[in-house]
C-alpha positions as CSV (number, residue, x, y, z in Angstrom):
1,M,0.0,0.1,-0.2
2,D,1.3,3.4,-0.8
3,I,2.9,5.1,2.2
4,T,1.5,8.6,0.6
5,L,-2.1,7.9,1.0
6,I,-2.1,6.7,4.6
7,K,0.0,9.9,5.5
8,T,-3.1,12.0,3.8
9,F,-5.4,10.0,5.6
10,L,-4.5,11.3,9.1
11,E,-4.1,14.3,7.7
12,V,-7.7,14.7,7.0
13,A,-8.6,12.9,9.8
14,N,-6.6,15.3,12.4
15,S,-7.7,18.5,11.0
16,G,-11.4,17.9,9.5
17,S,-10.7,19.0,5.9
18,F,-9.4,18.4,2.8
19,V,-7.9,21.8,2.6
20,A,-5.8,22.4,5.6
21,A,-4.9,19.0,4.6
22,S,-3.6,20.5,1.6
23,D,-1.7,23.0,2.6
24,R,-0.3,21.1,5.5
25,L,0.9,18.6,2.9
26,Y,1.6,21.0,0.5
27,V,-0.3,19.7,-1.9
28,T,-3.4,20.4,-4.1
29,Q,-6.6,19.8,-3.2
30,S,-7.5,17.6,-6.1
31,A,-4.1,16.1,-4.9
32,V,-5.9,15.1,-1.3
33,S,-9.1,13.8,-3.1
34,L,-7.5,11.9,-5.3
35,R,-5.2,10.2,-2.6
36,I,-7.9,10.1,-0.1
37,Q,-10.7,8.5,-3.1
38,R,-7.6,5.8,-4.2
39,L,-8.1,4.4,-0.4
40,E,-11.2,4.2,-0.4
41,D,-10.9,2.5,-4.0
42,S,-8.9,-0.1,-2.2
43,L,-10.5,-0.6,1.0
44,G,-14.2,-0.7,-0.5
45,H,-15.7,1.5,1.6
46,P,-16.0,5.7,1.7
47,L,-13.8,6.8,5.0
48,F,-14.9,10.4,4.9
49,A,-18.1,11.9,5.1
50,R,-17.8,15.2,3.4
51,S,-19.8,18.6,3.4
52,K,-19.4,22.2,3.2
53,A,-18.1,22.2,7.3
54,G,-15.3,19.8,6.6
55,A,-15.0,16.3,6.8
56,V,-15.6,13.5,9.3
57,L,-14.7,10.0,9.5
58,T,-17.0,7.5,8.6
59,I,-17.5,4.3,10.9
60,E,-15.5,2.5,8.5
61,G,-13.0,5.4,8.9
62,R,-12.4,5.3,12.5
63,Q,-12.3,1.3,12.4
64,F,-9.5,2.1,9.8
65,E,-8.1,4.8,11.8
66,P,-6.0,2.8,14.3
67,Y,-4.6,0.7,11.2
68,A,-3.3,3.1,9.1
69,L,-1.5,4.5,12.9
70,S,0.4,1.3,13.2
71,L,0.7,1.0,9.3
72,L,2.5,4.4,9.2
73,K,4.7,3.7,13.2
74,L,5.9,0.4,11.5
75,W,6.8,1.7,8.3
76,E,8.7,4.9,9.7
77,E,10.4,2.3,12.3
78,A,11.6,0.4,9.5
79,R,13.1,3.8,7.5
80,Q,14.7,4.4,10.3
81,Q,16.2,1.5,11.2
82,I,17.4,0.8,7.9
83,A,18.9,4.4,7.9
84,I,21.0,4.4,11.1
85,P,24.5,5.3,9.2
86,E,27.1,2.8,9.1
87,G,29.1,2.7,13.1
88,Y,25.8,3.4,14.8
89,S,24.1,0.8,16.6
90,R,20.6,3.3,17.2
91,A,18.7,5.7,15.9
92,I,16.4,8.1,17.8
93,S,14.7,10.8,15.7
94,I,13.6,14.4,17.4
95,G,12.0,17.7,17.4
96,A,11.9,20.9,18.5
97,Q,10.1,24.6,18.1
98,Y,11.9,26.6,16.2
99,S,13.6,28.7,19.3
100,L,13.3,25.5,22.0
101,W,16.5,24.9,19.7
102,P,19.7,26.8,20.6
103,R,19.5,26.2,24.2
104,L,17.8,23.5,25.0
105,G,17.6,20.7,21.5
106,F,21.2,20.9,20.2
107,R,22.4,20.8,24.0
108,W,20.2,17.9,24.1
109,L,21.3,16.1,21.1
110,D,24.9,16.0,22.5
111,A,23.8,14.5,25.9
112,M,22.6,11.9,24.0
113,Q,25.5,11.0,22.2
114,A,27.6,11.6,25.1
115,G,25.5,9.3,27.0
116,M,25.0,6.1,23.7
117,P,28.4,7.4,21.8
118,G,26.8,4.6,19.1
119,L,23.5,6.6,18.7
120,S,22.1,8.2,15.7
121,V,20.1,11.4,15.7
122,H,17.5,12.6,13.5
123,C,16.5,16.4,14.2
124,E,13.3,17.8,12.7
125,L,12.3,21.5,13.8
126,G,9.2,23.8,12.6
127,M,5.5,24.7,14.4
128,S,3.6,23.5,16.9
129,D,1.7,21.6,14.2
130,R,4.3,20.9,12.0
131,I,6.3,19.1,15.5
132,M,3.1,17.1,16.4
133,R,2.5,15.7,13.4
134,F,5.2,13.9,13.4
135,L,4.8,12.5,17.0
136,V,1.6,11.2,16.0
137,E,2.8,9.6,12.6
138,G,6.2,8.2,14.4
139,V,8.4,10.5,12.5
140,I,10.4,11.5,15.3
141,Q,10.2,10.0,19.4
142,A,10.4,13.3,21.2
143,A,9.8,16.3,21.1
144,L,9.5,20.0,22.4
145,L,7.2,22.5,22.5
146,Y,5.4,25.6,23.9
147,T,2.2,24.4,23.0
148,P,2.0,20.2,22.8
149,Q,-1.1,18.4,22.1
150,L,-2.7,16.0,24.4
151,R,-3.1,12.5,22.0
152,P,-3.4,8.7,22.5
153,G,0.0,7.6,22.2
154,L,1.8,10.8,23.3
155,I,3.4,11.6,27.2
156,V,3.3,15.3,27.9
157,E,5.8,16.0,31.1
158,P,6.9,19.7,31.4
159,A,11.0,20.4,30.2
160,L,11.7,24.0,31.6
161,D,10.1,26.9,33.3
162,D,11.3,30.2,30.9
163,E,10.4,33.4,31.4
164,L,9.8,36.0,29.2
165,I,11.5,39.3,29.8
166,L,11.5,43.0,28.4
167,V,15.3,43.8,26.7
168,A,15.8,46.4,24.0
169,S,18.8,47.2,22.1
170,W,20.0,49.9,23.9
171,P,20.9,51.2,27.3
172,G,18.8,53.1,29.6
173,A,15.5,52.0,27.7
174,T,11.9,52.7,29.9
175,L,8.4,51.5,29.6
176,D,7.7,54.0,27.3
177,L,9.0,53.0,24.2
178,G,6.2,54.0,21.5
179,Q,7.2,52.7,17.6
180,A,10.8,50.7,19.0
181,F,8.8,48.1,20.6
182,V,7.9,44.8,18.5
183,S,5.0,43.4,19.7
184,V,6.0,38.9,19.4
185,D,3.4,36.3,19.2
186,W,4.0,34.4,22.1
187,G,0.8,32.8,22.4
188,P,-3.1,34.6,23.6
189,E,-2.2,34.1,27.5
190,F,0.9,36.5,26.8
191,T,-1.2,38.8,24.5
192,H,-4.2,39.2,27.6
193,A,-0.8,39.4,29.7
194,L,0.3,42.5,27.9
195,A,-2.7,44.0,27.6
196,I,-3.3,44.2,31.3
197,A,0.2,45.2,32.7
198,L,1.1,47.7,29.7
199,P,-1.7,48.1,27.4
200,H,0.1,51.3,25.9
201,L,2.5,48.3,24.4
202,T,-0.5,46.9,23.0
203,D,-0.9,48.6,19.3
204,S,2.8,47.9,18.4
205,G,4.0,48.9,14.9
206,R,5.6,45.9,14.1
207,S,5.0,42.4,15.2
208,M,6.3,38.6,14.4
209,A,4.5,35.4,14.6
210,L,7.5,33.6,14.8
211,G,10.1,34.2,18.0
212,A,12.5,32.9,17.1
213,L,13.1,35.2,14.3
214,T,13.0,38.5,16.4
215,M,15.8,38.6,18.9
216,D,18.1,39.5,15.1
217,Y,16.0,41.3,14.4
218,I,16.5,44.1,17.3
219,V,20.0,43.3,18.0
220,N,20.3,45.1,14.5
221,R,18.2,47.7,14.9
222,R,16.8,50.4,17.6
223,A,13.7,48.2,18.9
224,A,12.7,45.9,21.7
225,A,11.2,42.9,22.7
226,F,9.4,40.3,25.1
227,L,12.4,37.4,24.6
228,P,12.9,33.9,26.5
229,A,15.4,34.9,29.3
230,R,17.5,31.5,28.3
231,A,17.7,33.0,24.9
232,V,18.9,36.3,26.2
233,K,21.9,36.0,28.2
234,R,24.4,35.5,25.0
235,Y,23.0,38.7,24.1
236,L,23.0,40.6,27.4
237,D,26.8,39.3,27.9
238,A,27.8,41.1,25.1
239,G,26.1,44.4,25.8
240,R,24.1,44.1,22.1
241,L,20.6,43.6,25.0
242,H,19.7,45.4,28.0
243,I,17.0,44.9,30.1
244,V,14.4,47.1,30.6
245,A,13.8,48.6,33.8
246,D,10.3,48.6,36.0
247,A,8.8,45.5,32.9
248,P,7.2,42.8,34.5
249,R,8.1,39.6,33.0
250,F,6.0,36.5,32.0
251,P,6.3,32.2,33.2
252,Y,6.4,30.8,29.6
253,P,7.1,26.6,30.2
254,S,7.9,24.4,27.7
255,W,7.0,20.9,27.4
256,V,8.7,17.4,26.3
257,I,6.1,15.2,24.6
258,W,7.2,10.8,24.3
259,R,5.8,8.6,22.1
260,D,5.0,5.8,24.6
261,D,6.2,2.8,22.8
262,I,9.8,4.8,22.4
263,S,12.1,1.3,23.7
264,P,12.6,1.9,27.4
265,D,16.9,2.1,27.1
266,L,16.4,5.0,24.6
267,A,13.7,6.4,26.9
268,E,15.5,6.7,30.0
269,L,19.1,8.0,28.1
270,A,16.6,10.8,26.6
271,R,14.9,11.7,29.9
272,R,17.9,11.5,31.8
273,A,20.1,13.6,29.3
274,L,17.3,16.2,28.9
275,A,17.1,16.5,32.8
276,D,21.0,17.3,32.7
277,V,20.2,19.9,30.0
278,V,17.6,21.5,31.8
279,Q,19.0,21.5,34.9
280,A,22.3,23.5,33.0
281,T,19.9,25.5,31.4
282,E,18.4,26.8,34.5
283,K,21.3,28.0,36.4
284,E,22.1,30.4,33.0
285,Q,18.3,31.4,33.3
286,A,19.1,31.9,37.1
287,S,21.8,34.5,36.6
288,V,19.6,37.3,34.2
289,I,16.8,37.0,37.0
290,D,19.1,37.8,38.9
291,R,20.6,40.9,37.0
292,I,16.8,41.6,36.4
293,A,16.4,41.8,40.6
294,P,17.6,45.0,41.2
295,I,16.4,46.3,38.7
296,D,12.6,45.3,39.1
297,L,10.2,47.6,41.8
298,G,9.7,44.2,42.8
299,D,5.5,44.4,42.6
300,A,5.8,44.8,38.7
301,V,7.1,40.7,38.5
302,L,3.9,39.3,37.7
303,H,3.0,35.1,37.1
304,S,0.1,35.2,34.4
305,G,-0.3,31.0,34.4
306,I,0.9,31.3,30.5
307,T,1.7,28.3,28.5
308,N,2.0,28.0,25.7
309,E,3.4,29.7,22.7
């Protein structure tokens, strides 16, 4: 059976839409429809009930879904096993959102290979939806995300408690930032908390949907933004970014998601390696927070319970 048909079926089932599936698979809607038709012809049953509202699994579609997931999982296991490079005995695939790679993901990779020199590691990056799809399909076995989704077969655990802090590219910046402020999409919870704490910054003339790119943007021009404390440390140390006095800061945790069928020895290695990396990263983050403490007014620090991007 063509594995592309299986992937297309699962994408339509997850999104509930042929249009959304075509966007995520980077193919035309007609190509998605043709693939589903071929699959339905092979099985002899309709898999989706189509309407203007989208596509809903039929009884046969719901019965087929767990088999489709199993087929895809077996395919990915076979593909990864065959792809193990010469000189390596084991393999694992991990993923992470863009902004989690530099200070967490890369170190996690290094720590795993230090703990198991014969381990080959494949890495994927992207936005939350893409990484979650790879987890469900078995393309990756574990991932770091700001916005995990609860799905059957997946285990979600806390990874790193980070904080969003306000930094500027020039020293002595105050909360009266005006057009220098760059709004970053760290999620609806952050947007709501910011509107309460600093309403004058909500009408920014510059906004960015991808926080990972914002840091490189602001260090090269007169600009300011809320960024993860762990990510800005090297720029603070180099004097290229500066903490804005009296600014609130917001909690922004990340999560690790595991497939529940990951090999126990690989799971133990990956958990132990990630724990070591998180411990080291938390020490670095603490040094940044300690630097903020003398600047803040104390009661300006907010804890709004933000949990996603």
